[in-house]
Z-matrix of the N, CA and C atoms (Angstrom, degrees):
N
C 1 1.440
C 2 1.514 1 115.01
N 3 1.307 2 119.86 1 -23.75
C 4 1.463 3 125.38 2 175.55
C 5 1.513 4 110.18 3 -134.53
N 6 1.325 5 117.16 4 87.70
C 7 1.483 6 119.57 5 -176.95
C 8 1.495 7 115.27 6 -62.80
N 9 1.326 8 117.63 7 -26.17
C 10 1.480 9 121.39 8 -178.87
C 11 1.534 10 107.54 9 -71.09
N 12 1.288 11 119.21 10 -43.85
C 13 1.486 12 121.64 11 172.79
C 14 1.480 13 113.68 12 -61.36
N 15 1.341 14 118.00 13 -41.48
C 16 1.384 15 123.47 14 -178.94
C 17 1.590 16 109.15 15 -64.27
N 18 1.330 17 117.78 16 -44.39
C 19 1.441 18 121.59 17 179.09
C 20 1.472 19 109.16 18 -61.58
N 21 1.350 20 119.54 19 -46.88
C 22 1.471 21 125.17 20 -178.62
C 23 1.536 22 110.37 21 -57.77
N 24 1.314 23 116.90 22 -48.67
C 25 1.484 24 118.71 23 -177.94
C 26 1.503 25 111.63 24 -67.95
N 27 1.382 26 116.41 25 -37.08
C 28 1.461 27 120.30 26 176.52
C 29 1.523 28 109.50 27 -65.33
N 30 1.300 29 119.67 28 -46.64
C 31 1.487 30 118.22 29 -179.91
C 32 1.475 31 111.20 30 -58.91
N 33 1.338 32 116.90 31 -45.95
C 34 1.450 33 119.02 32 -176.29
C 35 1.562 34 112.23 33 -67.64
N 36 1.293 35 117.40 34 -27.82
C 37 1.473 36 121.41 35 -179.95
C 38 1.539 37 109.29 36 -68.16
N 39 1.331 38 117.13 37 -23.70
C 40 1.512 39 121.52 38 -179.42
C 41 1.543 40 108.15 39 -55.61
N 42 1.294 41 117.10 40 -41.42
C 43 1.466 42 121.77 41 -176.05
C 44 1.514 43 114.46 42 -62.87
N 45 1.361 44 118.04 43 -9.35
C 46 1.472 45 122.52 44 176.86
C 47 1.524 46 109.28 45 -84.80
N 48 1.301 47 117.62 46 -8.51
C 49 1.429 48 121.87 47 -176.59
C 50 1.548 49 111.18 48 -110.43
N 51 1.354 50 117.49 49 -177.86
C 52 1.437 51 119.49 50 -177.08
C 53 1.559 52 108.18 51 -77.01
N 54 1.356 53 113.20 52 111.32
C 55 1.447 54 118.66 53 -172.12
C 56 1.542 55 113.58 54 -78.13
N 57 1.367 56 114.33 55 -7.59
C 58 1.474 57 119.08 56 177.71
C 59 1.486 58 111.68 57 -64.31
N 60 1.316 59 120.20 58 -22.62
C 61 1.373 60 124.84 59 -171.81
C 62 1.628 61 109.70 60 -102.30
N 63 1.299 62 115.22 61 9.87
C 64 1.456 63 123.86 62 -172.58
C 65 1.487 64 109.24 63 -114.49
N 66 1.379 65 120.94 64 136.52
C 67 1.408 66 123.10 65 172.64
C 68 1.517 67 108.11 66 -74.46
N 69 1.378 68 118.77 67 95.69
C 70 1.345 69 121.62 68 -172.71
C 71 1.521 70 114.07 69 -71.10
N 72 1.309 71 118.30 70 -25.46
C 73 1.493 72 122.29 71 172.78
C 74 1.554 73 109.10 72 -62.59
N 75 1.270 74 114.62 73 -45.19
C 76 1.473 75 117.07 74 -177.17
C 77 1.473 76 107.79 75 -68.00
N 78 1.326 77 120.79 76 -43.06
C 79 1.425 78 122.98 77 -178.70
C 80 1.541 79 111.53 78 -62.46
N 81 1.369 80 115.34 79 -41.95
C 82 1.399 81 117.83 80 178.48
C 83 1.527 82 114.20 81 -62.85
N 84 1.391 83 115.82 82 -38.61
C 85 1.441 84 120.00 83 178.27
C 86 1.471 85 108.90 84 -65.82
N 87 1.345 86 121.94 85 -40.18
C 88 1.429 87 125.09 86 -179.34
C 89 1.549 88 109.07 87 -66.93
N 90 1.293 89 118.88 88 -38.29
C 91 1.500 90 120.98 89 178.27
C 92 1.530 91 111.02 90 -66.10
N 93 1.318 92 116.91 91 -39.89
C 94 1.484 93 121.74 92 179.52
C 95 1.480 94 110.91 93 -64.63
N 96 1.364 95 116.45 94 -39.87
C 97 1.492 96 122.23 95 175.81
C 98 1.521 97 109.22 96 -61.58
N 99 1.355 98 113.85 97 -47.17
C 100 1.441 99 117.72 98 -178.19
C 101 1.526 100 113.33 99 -61.97
N 102 1.333 101 114.50 100 -38.36
C 103 1.534 102 119.21 101 175.88
C 104 1.518 103 111.52 102 -60.02
N 105 1.336 104 113.01 103 -42.55
C 106 1.537 105 118.08 104 179.76
C 107 1.495 106 109.66 105 -65.12
N 108 1.374 107 117.23 106 -39.65
C 109 1.414 108 120.07 107 179.52
C 110 1.493 109 111.76 108 -64.60
N 111 1.347 110 116.68 109 -43.42
C 112 1.465 111 122.39 110 176.14
C 113 1.507 112 111.05 111 -55.00
N 114 1.322 113 117.08 112 -46.07
C 115 1.444 114 121.27 113 176.58
C 116 1.493 115 112.61 114 -59.65
N 117 1.284 116 116.86 115 -47.60
C 118 1.464 117 120.82 116 177.61
C 119 1.527 118 111.93 117 -57.85
N 120 1.356 119 115.49 118 -45.93
C 121 1.424 120 118.06 119 -178.17
C 122 1.549 121 110.06 120 -68.45
N 123 1.310 122 116.52 121 -30.89
C 124 1.487 123 118.54 122 177.69
C 125 1.526 124 108.69 123 -62.41
N 126 1.334 125 116.05 124 -45.70
C 127 1.424 126 120.78 125 -178.26
C 128 1.511 127 110.28 126 -61.52
N 129 1.291 128 115.92 127 -41.50
C 130 1.488 129 124.63 128 179.62
C 131 1.539 130 109.63 129 -59.48
N 132 1.305 131 115.14 130 -51.11
C 133 1.509 132 120.68 131 178.24
C 134 1.523 133 111.84 132 -65.95
N 135 1.329 134 117.30 133 -34.53
C 136 1.495 135 119.24 134 -179.57
C 137 1.504 136 105.92 135 -67.49
N 138 1.312 137 118.27 136 -44.72
C 139 1.446 138 118.36 137 -178.25
C 140 1.576 139 113.82 138 -64.56
N 141 1.365 140 114.61 139 -26.81
C 142 1.456 141 119.25 140 174.61
C 143 1.491 142 110.26 141 -82.14
N 144 1.300 143 118.73 142 -1.33
C 145 1.424 144 124.86 143 -178.22
C 146 1.534 145 113.51 144 64.89
N 147 1.277 146 117.38 145 29.77
C 148 1.479 147 122.31 146 173.02
C 149 1.573 148 101.94 147 -102.80
N 150 1.324 149 113.53 148 78.69
C 151 1.467 150 121.73 149 -174.09
C 152 1.516 151 112.54 150 -67.08
N 153 1.316 152 121.68 151 -32.36
C 154 1.441 153 123.43 152 176.82
C 155 1.491 154 113.51 153 -57.98
N 156 1.422 155 113.16 154 -47.87
C 157 1.466 156 116.44 155 176.08
C 158 1.511 157 113.57 156 -68.04
N 159 1.334 158 115.03 157 -38.96
C 160 1.452 159 116.76 158 -179.90
C 161 1.525 160 110.46 159 -60.18
N 162 1.322 161 115.93 160 -41.36
C 163 1.488 162 118.86 161 178.99
C 164 1.519 163 114.24 162 -58.93
N 165 1.323 164 114.23 163 -40.52
C 166 1.481 165 117.78 164 179.50
C 167 1.481 166 109.89 165 -65.81
N 168 1.305 167 120.70 166 -45.17
C 169 1.451 168 126.83 167 178.69
C 170 1.569 169 108.55 168 -56.78
N 171 1.266 170 115.41 169 -52.45
C 172 1.449 171 118.89 170 -179.30
C 173 1.508 172 113.80 171 -59.74
N 174 1.333 173 116.54 172 -42.68
C 175 1.449 174 122.26 173 175.03
C 176 1.522 175 114.26 174 -61.37
N 177 1.312 176 116.16 175 -38.74
C 178 1.481 177 120.16 176 172.61
C 179 1.482 178 112.61 177 -60.72
N 180 1.323 179 118.15 178 -43.83
C 181 1.463 180 122.28 179 177.33
C 182 1.504 181 110.79 180 -61.22
N 183 1.321 182 116.41 181 -43.13
C 184 1.481 183 122.15 182 179.59
C 185 1.531 184 108.83 183 -61.96
N 186 1.272 185 117.69 184 -45.27
C 187 1.487 186 120.82 185 -179.10
C 188 1.465 187 114.52 186 -64.14
N 189 1.352 188 116.16 187 -42.28
C 190 1.487 189 118.94 188 175.42
C 191 1.594 190 110.30 189 -60.84
N 192 1.279 191 116.89 190 -47.56
C 193 1.408 192 121.48 191 -179.28
C 194 1.498 193 112.02 192 -61.10
N 195 1.317 194 118.64 193 -34.88
C 196 1.503 195 122.22 194 175.19
C 197 1.496 196 108.88 195 -55.34
N 198 1.329 197 118.42 196 -39.54
C 199 1.421 198 123.63 197 -179.56
C 200 1.549 199 112.84 198 -54.37
N 201 1.351 200 112.38 199 -33.86
C 202 1.447 201 119.12 200 -178.44
C 203 1.581 202 110.69 201 -98.55
N 204 1.310 203 119.16 202 12.64
C 205 1.436 204 125.67 203 -175.04
C 206 1.520 205 112.15 204 53.96
N 207 1.330 206 114.25 205 41.48
C 208 1.499 207 120.47 206 176.22
C 209 1.520 208 106.01 207 -113.16
N 210 1.348 209 114.68 208 131.34
C 211 1.426 210 120.34 209 175.68
C 212 1.561 211 105.55 210 -94.24
N 213 1.335 212 113.77 211 109.26
C 214 1.455 213 122.85 212 -176.59
C 215 1.476 214 108.13 213 -84.54
N 216 1.333 215 116.84 214 85.33
C 217 1.491 216 122.45 215 -177.41
C 218 1.484 217 112.28 216 -64.54
N 219 1.306 218 118.68 217 -32.50
C 220 1.470 219 117.85 218 -179.04
C 221 1.485 220 108.38 219 -72.85
N 222 1.321 221 124.24 220 -39.58
C 223 1.448 222 123.95 221 179.81
C 224 1.545 223 106.84 222 -69.81
N 225 1.320 224 119.32 223 -38.42
C 226 1.501 225 121.86 224 -179.10
C 227 1.510 226 106.57 225 -62.53
N 228 1.276 227 121.02 226 -49.05
C 229 1.437 228 125.68 227 -179.41
C 230 1.508 229 111.39 228 -58.95
N 231 1.284 230 119.91 229 -46.47
C 232 1.429 231 124.67 230 -178.91
C 233 1.554 232 110.14 231 -70.25
N 234 1.337 233 119.51 232 -37.49
C 235 1.441 234 123.19 233 174.00
C 236 1.531 235 110.18 234 -59.69
N 237 1.253 236 116.62 235 -44.23
C 238 1.510 237 123.17 236 178.30
C 239 1.523 238 107.84 237 -59.78
N 240 1.363 239 117.66 238 -48.74
C 241 1.446 240 120.93 239 178.77
C 242 1.580 241 113.35 240 -58.29
N 243 1.383 242 111.96 241 -42.64
C 244 1.435 243 116.31 242 178.08
C 245 1.526 244 111.01 243 -64.59
N 246 1.281 245 117.91 244 -45.55
C 247 1.456 246 122.32 245 179.55
C 248 1.523 247 111.77 246 -61.66
N 249 1.290 248 114.96 247 -38.85
C 250 1.511 249 119.46 248 176.22
C 251 1.491 250 110.92 249 -58.64
N 252 1.393 251 118.11 250 -44.05
C 253 1.383 252 123.32 251 -177.39
C 254 1.480 253 114.01 252 -65.69
N 255 1.320 254 117.31 253 -27.50
C 256 1.483 255 118.19 254 179.79
C 257 1.568 256 111.37 255 -105.12
N 258 1.410 257 111.69 256 10.33
C 259 1.428 258 119.67 257 178.20
C 260 1.525 259 113.15 258 58.70
N 261 1.298 260 116.24 259 38.56
C 262 1.436 261 125.00 260 177.40
C 263 1.565 262 108.54 261 -93.97
N 264 1.391 263 113.75 262 86.58
C 265 1.426 264 117.87 263 -171.02
C 266 1.591 265 111.59 264 -69.13
N 267 1.275 266 118.53 265 -21.75
C 268 1.453 267 117.97 266 179.49
C 269 1.472 268 113.57 267 -71.24
N 270 1.434 269 120.04 268 -26.28
C 271 1.404 270 123.56 269 -179.68
C 272 1.492 271 113.87 270 -100.95
N 273 1.367 272 119.88 271 6.66
C 274 1.407 273 120.10 272 -177.54
C 275 1.495 274 111.49 273 -88.72
């Protein structure tokens, strides 16, 4: 039902296995594309005012970028806005 989530969880599961046999450059590229898609989906859901979904998408983008030691300030800011709209004080 949600191929983006399925791809994300599948890519992250790869790190549970022997990464010596995996093309890490390809995996990194796929994860970065997935992070961008999560950010785009978050914006789409935010604009539709479905802030719960938007927050999840922004958090996924943040988590992927943490893997690369990147602080995704745009996703963090948008996640905070989404959390504020649903009065989720823990995520603001």
